[in-house]
Phi, psi and omega in degrees: 000122184259126181265129178284116182297324180294324178295320178296319178293320179296317180297318179296317178296321178297314179297316180295320177298317178299318178296320178297317179297315180297315178298320179296318180295315180297317178298316178298316179296316179295320177298319179296322181296322183272353177295149177287329178239083185297151177268138179291140178282329177229137181222164179265119183258013178294154179302322180299319180287322180291332184257055177240131181288170179298338177273359178090008180273138179283140175265359182278130175256134177293148182303317180298319179292320178297319178299315179297316178300320180293309184295327178274001180055045181251011180211155173260126179262132180238124177270119184270002182281175180293156177303326179296312179295320178300314182296331179286343177158139180203169175298131183304127178087354181291146176268142179261113173232088184294128182300321186291345174227043185305316183301329180286341185252359184302318181298317179300320180299308182293326181289329189250349184234114178293156182302328185265009182293148172276120185240136174237120177261151177208162173212207193245105171096166184294329183267000180279123180249009181301317181292327178294312180297318179297315180299316179297321179294320179298319178297317180294338179272357176113352176289128188259342188241065185246134178229162177241129173265102183294138180056035192302303185297311179299320180292322180296315178299313182301325181279351179072029180278167186301128178227165175208166178240161177118169182283162182292137175255173184294335183258003181300139173091353182279147175287160173103000000 
């Protein structure tokens, strides 16, 4: 019976690689255990869980509540999508502050939205996280009353609520 030397070397390399992976995993787990701020091994990746403030408050606004805020003119709606998508259709009166070019729009934001304003961000579809990222940035900049309307644009269209087309104007997004 002839033993293939290359097969033996391959098997040994495979075992050694496996041991390295196991040692790395054990080292990582032990390091996590001794950290002062341990990382969760399993976490909830739902939008509701991701959009919770450090105080434990949810940043998600229910569709019914967002509709009421809009109809009562008690919130500023911000569309986080691109200017092209915004121009093709958006919530009537919403301001366009695209997350992907946020730095270019910061001045407009500060000029038109007071620090204490009620803000609702939205974007397009269940997998769109632009409004989430924008909302988190607004909170980090000091805005305290920011919410995210999940799946905002499609739900708004589906409900037949007021929409408009065209580019952003200087008064878009203001309450009143």
